[in-house]
Every structure is written in C-alpha cells, then in structure tokens.
N, C-alpha and C positions, 0 to 999 in steps of 0.2 A: 596686851592679845589680849586675844576671848578665842575656843575654839566652844562646838554647838556640834556637833556630829547623833540624825536620829537613821537606826538602823532599817531596815523595809518591815521586818516584824517585828511585836514587842515583846519576844525573848531577849536577850543578854546573850552577847556575842560567842560564840560559839569557843569552847574551853579549845584550849593548844595551848594560850596564852599565858604566861606569869602573871602577867599585872592584871587586874584586871580597872579599867578604864571606863564601862559604860554602867549603866542598873536603871535593870528596863527596856535595854533598848537605845538609852539616852544615856548621849555623855553630854558633859559640860564644864567646865575649866575655863579658868582666869589668872592672870599676871604675865610677866614681863620677861622680854625672848631678847639670845640675842645667836646672831648671826656671823657662820665662822665660813668665810667667801671660798678661800683657800682647800678646805675638808667639804666644802659641800653638804654642813649643818647646821642646823636652829636649834638652837634650845631654850622649850619653852620653862620658866621659872613660875610654877604653881602656884598661887597665892592664895589661892579656894576653888573646889573642885564639886562639881555633886557629889564625887567617891569620896570622904574625908581623907582617909590612906593617901591621899594622892596628892594635900597639900604639903609647901614645905618639897617637895619632886624635882631634881632636872631632870625634862622627859626630852631625849635625842633626837631630835630624825635627819635622818638623809634629806634634801630633799634636790632636786631636776626638774627642768626645765621641758615638756616633751609635747611636739603637734598642740600649742594655743593651755598646755593644762598644769601646771604643777601638781608634781607627782609627792609627797613624803614619805617613805617608810623609815619605819625603828633603824634606832643601828644595834637592838643589839639583836645577836644569833639566833638565841632562844623564842625571837614577836616574826611573826612569818605574816605579815600586816601590810598593805598603800594603796593610799587613797588619793584619789585627785583631784583638784576645784578647777574650776575652766573658770574663763569670763565670759559674762553673756554680754 
C-alpha cells in the first residue's frame, strides 16, 4: 500500500497528536497492510516514509464505510484525527 496526503496549507498538521506523520504539510509512506474484519481495523506496516521515524512502525487504523466513503481514524486514544476517501 501507499499513502500520500497533502494538507490544504503548506504548514504541518496542528500540534496535539503525539506522532508526527507529515513534513511541511505533506505525508507519504508505503509498505504492506493487514485487515482485521472482526475488529474493523487495518494495520499499515511502514517500510518507507517521508518521516523516517515511522519506518518499521505498525500503524493501526479503525475503518468504516459511510455514504460511499472509506473513513479511517487512529486506533490510539491520544490521537484525534480522521480522514475520508471517496470513489469518483
């Protein structure tokens, strides 16, 4: 899998999350993933990343499908973000 996200402004994401995923408003990483349908989670096994501290990490996300969108959010209680993808 490959993830690339660009924030609306060139600034980094707001402080408050304990893990830094982006650099200058851009996030990118790649690797493999595993889906746990029972728990509704997907775990990204990061093999390469713009933020080198993420390399080798396992990032677990809670997923759901809603109104034609795939919504992901962190499984960590100390992270407060969500992102949605929509198929055109």
